[in-house]
C-alpha positions as CSV (number, residue, x, y, z in Angstrom):
1,M,8.8,174.5,15.1
2,T,10.2,171.0,14.6
3,G,10.2,168.2,12.6
4,V,10.2,167.3,9.0
5,T,7.7,169.5,7.1
6,T,8.3,169.0,3.6
7,G,7.8,165.7,1.6
8,A,5.8,162.7,3.0
9,P,3.5,162.4,5.7
10,T,5.5,162.2,9.1
11,V,2.4,161.6,11.2
12,F,0.3,158.0,10.8
13,P,-3.0,157.1,13.2
14,A,-2.3,153.3,14.5
15,L,-5.7,151.4,14.9
16,L,-6.2,147.9,16.5
17,Y,-9.4,146.2,15.5
18,R,-11.2,143.2,16.8
19,D,-11.8,141.8,13.3
20,A,-8.7,143.9,11.5
21,R,-9.5,141.8,8.2
22,A,-13.2,143.1,8.4
23,A,-11.9,147.1,8.9
24,I,-9.1,146.7,6.0
25,R,-12.5,145.3,4.0
26,Q,-14.4,148.4,5.1
27,L,-11.4,151.3,4.4
28,T,-10.9,149.8,0.9
29,E,-14.4,149.0,0.0
30,A,-16.2,152.1,1.4
31,F,-13.6,154.8,1.7
32,G,-11.2,154.1,-1.0
33,F,-8.1,153.3,1.1
34,V,-5.8,151.0,-0.9
35,A,-4.0,148.3,1.5
36,E,0.1,148.3,0.8
37,A,0.8,145.6,3.4
38,V,-0.5,143.0,5.4
39,Y,1.2,141.0,7.5
40,D,-0.2,138.0,8.6
41,G,0.2,137.1,12.4
42,P,-0.7,134.0,14.6
43,D,-4.0,132.4,13.8
44,G,-4.9,134.7,10.7
45,M,-4.5,137.9,12.9
46,V,-3.3,140.5,11.2
47,A,0.0,141.6,13.2
48,H,0.5,144.9,11.0
49,A,-0.9,146.7,7.7
50,E,-0.7,150.1,6.0
51,L,-3.5,151.3,4.3
52,S,-2.5,154.8,2.0
53,Y,-4.9,157.5,0.8
54,G,-3.5,160.3,-1.0
55,N,0.0,160.7,0.5
56,G,-1.2,159.9,4.1
57,R,-1.4,156.3,5.5
58,V,-2.8,154.3,8.7
59,M,-1.2,151.6,10.3
60,L,-3.9,148.8,11.9
61,G,-3.6,145.6,12.6
62,S,-5.6,143.2,15.2
63,K,-6.1,143.5,19.0
64,G,-5.3,140.3,21.3
65,H,-1.9,139.7,19.5
66,G,-0.1,141.1,22.7
67,G,3.0,143.4,22.7
68,A,3.8,146.7,24.5
69,F,1.4,148.4,21.9
70,D,-1.3,146.1,22.0
71,E,-1.1,145.9,26.1
72,A,-1.4,149.7,25.8
73,M,-4.3,149.9,23.8
74,A,-6.5,147.5,25.2
75,D,-8.4,149.6,27.6
76,A,-8.7,152.7,24.5
77,G,-12.0,153.9,23.1
78,P,-12.4,154.9,19.4
79,C,-10.3,157.5,17.6
80,A,-11.0,159.7,15.5
81,V,-8.8,160.3,12.0
82,Y,-9.2,163.1,9.1
83,V,-8.8,162.5,5.9
84,V,-8.5,164.9,3.0
85,V,-10.6,164.3,-0.2
86,E,-10.8,166.2,-3.1
87,D,-15.0,165.7,-3.3
88,T,-16.8,165.4,-0.3
89,D,-19.9,164.6,-2.2
90,V,-19.1,161.9,-4.2
91,H,-16.6,160.1,-1.6
92,C,-19.8,159.7,1.1
93,A,-22.0,158.5,-1.5
94,R,-19.1,155.8,-2.0
95,A,-19.3,155.3,1.3
96,E,-22.9,154.9,2.0
97,A,-23.3,152.7,-1.0
98,A,-20.8,150.5,0.6
99,G,-22.7,150.2,3.7
100,A,-20.9,153.0,6.0
101,E,-22.4,154.4,8.9
102,I,-23.1,158.1,8.1
103,L,-23.1,160.3,11.0
104,M,-23.0,163.9,9.6
105,P,-24.3,164.1,5.8
106,P,-22.0,166.1,3.1
107,A,-22.0,170.4,4.6
108,D,-19.9,173.2,4.4
109,Q,-18.0,174.3,7.3
110,D,-17.5,177.8,8.6
111,Y,-14.0,177.4,7.8
112,G,-14.5,177.0,4.6
113,S,-14.3,173.4,4.4
114,R,-17.0,170.6,3.4
115,D,-17.1,167.5,5.5
116,Y,-19.2,164.8,5.9
117,M,-18.4,161.8,9.1
118,A,-18.7,158.2,9.4
119,R,-18.7,155.5,12.2
120,D,-16.4,152.5,11.1
121,R,-17.4,148.9,12.1
122,E,-15.8,149.1,15.7
123,G,-16.9,152.6,16.5
124,N,-14.0,154.8,15.2
125,I,-14.8,158.3,13.7
126,W,-13.5,158.9,10.3
127,S,-14.0,162.5,8.8
128,F,-13.5,163.3,5.3
129,G,-13.2,166.8,3.7
130,T,-11.6,169.3,1.6
131,Y,-9.8,170.9,4.5
132,R,-6.1,170.3,4.5
133,P,-4.6,170.9,7.9
134,G,-1.1,173.2,7.6
135,A,-2.0,174.1,3.8
136,P,-0.7,177.7,2.9
137,S,-4.2,180.0,2.9
């Protein structure tokens, strides 16, 4: 096995949004993320933002600002991100109250997790649950 296996996370999902400011609002209000950094680009675009949840982070920005990553993601479809939460039912209730589209209500899974699934305003799928990948059993 290679790579760092202790300490802060070393893998960070990165997403681009047509309306990154609306995405930041939804991720913070509905899903409980904290906006740690938001850097403005030209014309009010979000050049780069970092949102945290627990000890994980997701990076995002506005589509159409140029650059290699923006060009590489031009034809990319929605992505899926999984986030560990302490109480799936409470987290889902918050998301639903904030208007998030719930695709699968909280449900117990065969592998011992309790999960739910939601779609953000631009089609990305967010799964939230109690399963902790890589945690000792």
